[in-house]
PLY file of the C-alpha trace (Angstrom):
ply
format ascii 1.0
element vertex 396
property float x
property float y
property float z
element edge 395
property int vertex1
property int vertex2
end_header
-51.69 -48.48 19.46
-49.32 -45.81 18.17
-47.85 -45.85 14.70
-44.07 -46.31 14.35
-43.44 -43.27 12.13
-45.73 -40.81 13.91
-44.10 -37.37 13.80
-42.20 -37.99 10.57
-43.13 -35.56 7.78
-42.58 -36.69 4.18
-43.03 -34.47 1.13
-43.80 -36.58 -1.93
-42.90 -34.49 -4.98
-42.49 -37.54 -7.23
-44.80 -38.94 -9.90
-45.96 -42.27 -11.25
-44.87 -45.24 -9.19
-41.49 -45.82 -7.52
-41.30 -42.57 -5.53
-45.02 -42.30 -4.73
-45.12 -45.94 -3.66
-42.17 -45.40 -1.32
-44.09 -42.49 0.21
-47.15 -44.73 0.48
-45.15 -47.31 2.45
-43.97 -44.61 4.87
-47.49 -43.25 5.18
-48.79 -46.72 6.01
-46.46 -46.71 9.01
-47.84 -43.40 10.27
-45.67 -40.78 8.57
-47.47 -37.59 7.59
-47.20 -37.48 3.80
-47.88 -34.35 1.76
-48.21 -34.98 -1.95
-47.04 -32.07 -4.15
-48.39 -31.97 -7.72
-48.34 -29.42 -10.52
-51.48 -27.24 -10.55
-52.46 -28.22 -14.11
-50.49 -31.44 -14.67
-51.18 -33.76 -11.73
-49.39 -37.05 -11.18
-49.97 -39.16 -14.35
-50.68 -42.11 -12.07
-54.14 -40.59 -11.62
-54.84 -41.58 -15.23
-53.39 -45.11 -15.21
-55.52 -48.23 -15.04
-59.26 -48.60 -14.58
-61.68 -46.00 -13.24
-65.16 -46.06 -11.79
-67.53 -43.07 -11.94
-64.60 -40.95 -13.09
-62.47 -41.96 -10.10
-59.13 -43.63 -10.81
-58.89 -46.82 -8.77
-55.10 -47.11 -8.79
-54.79 -43.63 -7.31
-57.11 -44.56 -4.45
-54.41 -46.98 -3.27
-51.25 -45.15 -4.36
-52.46 -41.85 -2.91
-53.67 -43.20 0.40
-52.59 -41.43 3.57
-51.40 -38.41 1.53
-52.63 -34.85 1.85
-52.53 -33.28 -1.60
-51.32 -29.81 -2.52
-50.89 -28.29 -5.98
-47.77 -26.11 -6.31
-45.94 -25.02 -9.47
-42.25 -25.26 -8.58
-41.31 -23.31 -11.72
-42.74 -20.08 -10.34
-41.32 -17.75 -7.71
-44.40 -18.12 -5.54
-44.39 -21.88 -5.89
-40.69 -22.06 -5.09
-41.28 -20.05 -1.92
-44.14 -22.31 -0.87
-42.07 -25.44 -1.51
-39.11 -24.07 0.43
-41.34 -23.37 3.40
-42.76 -26.88 3.16
-39.33 -28.53 2.86
-38.18 -26.55 5.89
-40.76 -28.45 7.97
-40.05 -31.86 6.47
-37.87 -34.79 7.46
-37.90 -36.28 3.96
-38.47 -35.02 0.43
-38.95 -37.58 -2.34
-38.53 -36.41 -5.95
-38.05 -38.01 -9.35
-37.32 -35.12 -11.69
-34.50 -35.57 -14.15
-31.11 -34.84 -12.55
-30.42 -31.12 -12.42
-34.07 -30.06 -12.53
-34.39 -29.10 -8.86
-31.11 -27.23 -9.12
-32.37 -25.32 -12.14
-35.39 -24.22 -10.12
-33.21 -23.13 -7.21
-34.39 -26.07 -5.10
-31.32 -28.31 -5.06
-30.10 -30.03 -1.93
-27.65 -27.27 -1.05
-30.54 -24.79 -0.96
-32.92 -27.12 0.87
-30.38 -28.28 3.44
-29.19 -24.74 4.13
-32.60 -24.11 5.65
-33.09 -27.67 6.98
-29.77 -29.41 7.69
-31.49 -32.62 8.80
-33.44 -33.06 5.58
-33.18 -36.37 3.71
-33.68 -35.86 -0.02
-34.54 -39.10 -1.82
-33.95 -38.83 -5.58
-35.55 -41.64 -7.55
-34.77 -41.76 -11.27
-34.42 -44.36 -13.97
-30.63 -44.22 -14.16
-29.44 -42.32 -11.10
-27.81 -38.94 -10.58
-24.50 -39.75 -12.33
-23.31 -41.50 -15.47
-23.91 -41.17 -19.21
-27.61 -42.11 -19.01
-28.48 -39.79 -16.11
-30.54 -37.41 -18.26
-32.49 -40.06 -20.14
-36.17 -40.49 -19.35
-36.45 -43.68 -17.33
-39.37 -45.95 -16.50
-39.66 -49.32 -14.82
-40.05 -51.08 -18.16
-36.55 -49.99 -19.13
-35.20 -51.35 -15.85
-36.97 -54.64 -16.41
-35.26 -54.84 -19.79
-31.79 -53.67 -18.75
-31.59 -55.66 -15.50
-31.73 -59.03 -17.22
-35.25 -59.75 -15.97
-36.91 -59.73 -19.40
-34.12 -61.75 -21.03
-34.56 -64.54 -18.48
-38.37 -64.50 -18.44
-40.64 -66.22 -20.97
-40.79 -69.48 -22.86
-37.50 -70.96 -24.12
-38.38 -70.39 -27.77
-40.30 -67.16 -27.17
-39.54 -63.49 -26.87
-38.18 -61.85 -23.72
-41.15 -61.12 -21.47
-42.01 -57.94 -19.59
-44.28 -58.08 -16.53
-47.85 -56.74 -16.87
-47.39 -54.44 -13.88
-44.78 -52.09 -12.41
-42.39 -54.70 -11.05
-39.18 -52.64 -11.19
-40.99 -49.61 -9.75
-42.39 -51.68 -6.91
-38.98 -53.11 -6.03
-37.42 -49.64 -6.26
-40.11 -48.29 -3.93
-39.08 -50.76 -1.26
-35.41 -49.92 -1.78
-36.23 -46.22 -1.51
-38.20 -46.61 1.71
-35.38 -48.72 3.14
-32.74 -46.17 2.07
-34.72 -43.34 3.62
-34.90 -45.16 6.94
-31.13 -45.84 6.78
-30.50 -42.12 6.19
-32.83 -41.18 9.05
-31.02 -43.60 11.37
-27.73 -41.98 10.39
-29.26 -38.55 11.05
-30.19 -39.63 14.56
-26.49 -39.97 15.32
-25.07 -37.08 13.30
-27.93 -34.60 13.16
-27.32 -34.24 9.43
-29.46 -35.30 6.52
-28.16 -36.46 3.16
-29.11 -37.31 -0.41
-30.42 -40.78 -1.26
-29.77 -41.68 -4.92
-31.96 -44.55 -6.19
-31.61 -45.67 -9.81
-34.57 -47.87 -10.72
-32.28 -50.11 -12.81
-30.40 -51.26 -9.69
-32.84 -52.71 -7.09
-34.41 -55.15 -9.56
-30.92 -56.23 -10.61
-30.19 -57.08 -6.98
-33.28 -59.33 -6.86
-32.22 -61.52 -9.79
-29.85 -63.78 -7.93
-26.26 -64.54 -8.91
-26.53 -63.69 -12.60
-23.57 -61.30 -12.52
-21.38 -63.70 -10.53
-22.42 -66.52 -12.86
-21.41 -64.45 -15.90
-18.16 -63.42 -14.26
-17.17 -66.96 -13.38
-18.81 -69.10 -16.08
-19.63 -66.68 -18.92
-23.16 -68.11 -19.05
-26.55 -66.45 -18.56
-29.84 -67.63 -17.11
-31.86 -69.13 -19.98
-35.57 -68.57 -20.47
-37.36 -71.57 -18.98
-41.01 -70.53 -18.88
-42.55 -71.60 -15.57
-39.76 -74.06 -14.97
-36.64 -73.33 -12.96
-33.07 -73.96 -14.04
-32.26 -74.69 -10.38
-34.76 -77.35 -9.34
-37.67 -79.56 -10.37
-40.58 -80.04 -10.06
-41.30 -76.35 -10.42
-44.14 -75.41 -12.74
-47.79 -74.44 -13.07
-50.03 -77.44 -13.69
-53.63 -77.61 -14.89
-56.12 -79.50 -12.73
-59.07 -81.64 -13.79
-61.55 -78.81 -13.13
-59.66 -76.32 -15.29
-57.85 -74.51 -12.49
-54.10 -74.13 -12.08
-51.73 -74.90 -9.23
-48.08 -73.99 -8.75
-45.64 -76.55 -7.37
-42.15 -75.83 -6.07
-39.65 -78.32 -4.69
-36.39 -76.52 -4.02
-35.63 -78.84 -1.10
-34.81 -82.50 -1.80
-37.22 -83.69 0.90
-40.10 -81.82 -0.72
-39.22 -83.18 -4.17
-39.23 -86.71 -2.75
-42.67 -86.18 -1.22
-44.07 -84.86 -4.49
-42.93 -87.77 -6.67
-44.08 -90.24 -4.03
-47.49 -88.56 -3.88
-47.96 -88.76 -7.65
-47.05 -92.45 -7.73
-43.47 -92.23 -8.99
-41.26 -92.87 -5.94
-38.80 -94.58 -8.30
-37.73 -91.17 -9.57
-36.29 -90.37 -6.15
-33.94 -93.35 -6.50
-32.30 -91.95 -9.62
-28.77 -90.61 -9.03
-29.68 -87.34 -10.72
-32.53 -86.70 -8.28
-30.13 -85.72 -5.47
-29.56 -82.10 -6.49
-31.85 -79.35 -7.70
-29.80 -78.55 -10.79
-29.64 -82.18 -11.93
-33.38 -82.59 -11.32
-33.91 -79.53 -13.51
-32.05 -81.32 -16.31
-34.71 -84.08 -16.11
-37.68 -81.72 -15.82
-39.49 -83.32 -18.77
-39.71 -86.64 -16.99
-40.65 -85.14 -13.65
-43.21 -82.77 -15.15
-44.85 -85.60 -17.08
-45.40 -87.54 -13.86
-46.53 -84.59 -11.74
-48.65 -83.02 -14.47
-50.45 -86.25 -15.33
-51.44 -86.88 -11.71
-52.62 -83.32 -11.14
-54.64 -83.39 -14.37
-56.73 -86.23 -12.92
-57.73 -84.34 -9.76
-59.62 -81.15 -8.94
-57.83 -78.16 -7.48
-59.23 -78.81 -4.02
-58.18 -82.47 -4.20
-54.67 -81.52 -5.28
-54.28 -78.96 -2.49
-55.58 -81.40 0.14
-53.31 -84.23 -1.02
-50.23 -82.01 -1.14
-50.96 -80.61 2.31
-51.36 -84.10 3.75
-48.05 -85.09 2.17
-46.43 -81.86 3.44
-45.43 -80.94 -0.10
-45.38 -77.34 -1.36
-48.28 -76.27 -3.56
-50.40 -73.16 -4.07
-53.44 -72.38 -6.18
-52.95 -69.85 -8.96
-55.30 -67.14 -7.76
-57.45 -64.52 -9.43
-58.47 -61.46 -7.36
-61.74 -63.12 -6.29
-59.74 -65.99 -4.79
-57.43 -63.61 -2.93
-60.19 -61.70 -1.14
-61.89 -64.98 -0.14
-58.76 -66.80 1.03
-58.72 -67.62 4.78
-54.96 -67.03 5.13
-55.13 -63.54 3.64
-58.14 -62.89 5.87
-56.30 -64.13 8.96
-53.38 -61.83 8.16
-55.70 -58.89 7.52
-54.08 -58.36 4.13
-57.14 -56.85 2.49
-58.45 -53.64 4.03
-61.82 -52.04 3.48
-61.52 -48.26 3.65
-64.17 -45.58 3.34
-63.64 -43.45 0.25
-65.42 -40.11 -0.05
-66.23 -40.74 -3.72
-66.92 -44.48 -3.96
-67.95 -45.52 -0.46
-66.21 -48.53 1.08
-63.48 -49.93 -1.17
-61.03 -52.81 -0.76
-57.27 -52.60 -1.21
-54.17 -54.47 -0.13
-52.84 -53.14 3.15
-49.40 -52.40 4.60
-46.62 -54.87 3.93
-46.19 -56.28 7.45
-47.39 -56.22 11.03
-45.63 -55.06 14.19
-46.33 -56.48 17.64
-46.13 -53.21 19.57
-47.20 -50.57 17.07
-49.82 -50.39 14.36
-49.92 -49.44 10.70
-52.79 -47.47 9.31
-54.71 -46.48 6.22
-56.40 -43.31 7.42
-57.90 -42.34 4.06
-57.73 -43.19 0.38
-56.18 -41.14 -2.43
-57.58 -37.62 -2.33
-58.52 -35.20 -5.08
-55.87 -33.08 -6.77
-55.05 -30.09 -4.57
-57.59 -31.02 -1.92
-55.40 -29.80 0.94
-53.60 -26.86 -0.67
-55.28 -24.17 1.41
-54.92 -26.04 4.70
-51.23 -26.85 4.19
-50.33 -23.34 3.03
-52.17 -21.88 6.02
-50.15 -24.16 8.32
-47.00 -22.82 6.66
-47.93 -19.27 7.55
-49.56 -18.07 4.33
-52.55 -15.81 4.91
-55.80 -15.83 2.97
-54.68 -12.95 0.76
-51.34 -14.67 0.09
-53.07 -17.86 -1.02
-55.48 -15.93 -3.21
-52.55 -14.15 -4.88
-50.62 -17.38 -5.42
-53.69 -19.01 -6.94
-54.33 -16.03 -9.21
-50.79 -16.12 -10.59
-50.96 -19.90 -11.14
-48.40 -20.81 -8.50
-50.85 -23.01 -6.60
-54.21 -24.64 -7.20
0 1
1 2
2 3
3 4
4 5
5 6
6 7
7 8
8 9
9 10
10 11
11 12
12 13
13 14
14 15
15 16
16 17
17 18
18 19
19 20
20 21
21 22
22 23
23 24
24 25
25 26
26 27
27 28
28 29
29 30
30 31
31 32
32 33
33 34
34 35
35 36
36 37
37 38
38 39
39 40
40 41
41 42
42 43
43 44
44 45
45 46
46 47
47 48
48 49
49 50
50 51
51 52
52 53
53 54
54 55
55 56
56 57
57 58
58 59
59 60
60 61
61 62
62 63
63 64
64 65
65 66
66 67
67 68
68 69
69 70
70 71
71 72
72 73
73 74
74 75
75 76
76 77
77 78
78 79
79 80
80 81
81 82
82 83
83 84
84 85
85 86
86 87
87 88
88 89
89 90
90 91
91 92
92 93
93 94
94 95
95 96
96 97
97 98
98 99
99 100
100 101
101 102
102 103
103 104
104 105
105 106
106 107
107 108
108 109
109 110
110 111
111 112
112 113
113 114
114 115
115 116
116 117
117 118
118 119
119 120
120 121
121 122
122 123
123 124
124 125
125 126
126 127
127 128
128 129
129 130
130 131
131 132
132 133
133 134
134 135
135 136
136 137
137 138
138 139
139 140
140 141
141 142
142 143
143 144
144 145
145 146
146 147
147 148
148 149
149 150
150 151
151 152
152 153
153 154
154 155
155 156
156 157
157 158
158 159
159 160
160 161
161 162
162 163
163 164
164 165
165 166
166 167
167 168
168 169
169 170
170 171
171 172
172 173
173 174
174 175
175 176
176 177
177 178
178 179
179 180
180 181
181 182
182 183
183 184
184 185
185 186
186 187
187 188
188 189
189 190
190 191
191 192
192 193
193 194
194 195
195 196
196 197
197 198
198 199
199 200
200 201
201 202
202 203
203 204
204 205
205 206
206 207
207 208
208 209
209 210
210 211
211 212
212 213
213 214
214 215
215 216
216 217
217 218
218 219
219 220
220 221
221 222
222 223
223 224
224 225
225 226
226 227
227 228
228 229
229 230
230 231
231 232
232 233
233 234
234 235
235 236
236 237
237 238
238 239
239 240
240 241
241 242
242 243
243 244
244 245
245 246
246 247
247 248
248 249
249 250
250 251
251 252
252 253
253 254
254 255
255 256
256 257
257 258
258 259
259 260
260 261
261 262
262 263
263 264
264 265
265 266
266 267
267 268
268 269
269 270
270 271
271 272
272 273
273 274
274 275
275 276
276 277
277 278
278 279
279 280
280 281
281 282
282 283
283 284
284 285
285 286
286 287
287 288
288 289
289 290
290 291
291 292
292 293
293 294
294 295
295 296
296 297
297 298
298 299
299 300
300 301
301 302
302 303
303 304
304 305
305 306
306 307
307 308
308 309
309 310
310 311
311 312
312 313
313 314
314 315
315 316
316 317
317 318
318 319
319 320
320 321
321 322
322 323
323 324
324 325
325 326
326 327
327 328
328 329
329 330
330 331
331 332
332 333
333 334
334 335
335 336
336 337
337 338
338 339
339 340
340 341
341 342
342 343
343 344
344 345
345 346
346 347
347 348
348 349
349 350
350 351
351 352
352 353
353 354
354 355
355 356
356 357
357 358
358 359
359 360
360 361
361 362
362 363
363 364
364 365
365 366
366 367
367 368
368 369
369 370
370 371
371 372
372 373
373 374
374 375
375 376
376 377
377 378
378 379
379 380
380 381
381 382
382 383
383 384
384 385
385 386
386 387
387 388
388 389
389 390
390 391
391 392
392 393
393 394
394 395
């Protein structure tokens, strides 16, 4: 099978998570991705999270399907190399502070003058315009400013930040989507354009009608812990064997099946049971019934009973559960890929499947600058040129 983005060349000049993850998504679909890093200051993502035998495990996933080159864009030689590379590219992804590329003589006017079809995706905390444009921006700030943290956590507790790069992950999907929109537009016009992604915006779009609610009612989503303000039962419940299961009943029919299963069909006869919001107002009563029944049964018993009743339930998984789960295995979610440093390693695969074309993980995250010589040679640099660039610190 062919890959859907075969023939698309993406230059990933971004760091940390939102931009590099967007490039990863494109690479999974077959795009050729060339990762550009500073010769002495590689992507900080290489130092995040756990390592084994000196090899960063997060990078093995984030850097997959990317050839790596080390170019210093501050230098004349590095600028020349990057211009040659951008001339061959369909997409450049960058996340420098606004104005940085322009200061180096690598702004979109310069890049597009040599490559009119180029799509330049600019991924920053706050976007290319506005009073905050020059502030350093990370996903944590977006999680705070979007309203996510304020609405997450226990009712009497502090606002809660996620233990992973949630805003970056959402922004990476928005960036990949925006790039494909721009490429579709290019197919008709022949012209590229600039994509401006502010990490504070995509996560805001995922948080439901909070802005409309504030506009119309002047109220905000309260912190409800694992409960929902929109329906009940909706919570995580502890089983008799010490495991946890999550129950959700957004639909009335599912809620009726749950309370019947746990021996409280009378709850479904209450007038307030008819809507999700009114059920949420009686969550204490519903949770007491559901939680008590689940606490008397093992996780496997709970799952089996809920499935028989056609009620919605899921185990709260740890990584060991994920890799053993038959549904994830049927979907092919977890891929085992050969890594030149660690041997075969497991990682989550591409986000979806296509019926006619395939996605691919050709290789895991490579060493810093592993492909510098090969890529520069492809761009027309001779051996002596590369030696000179390396001697002056423009490449590594």
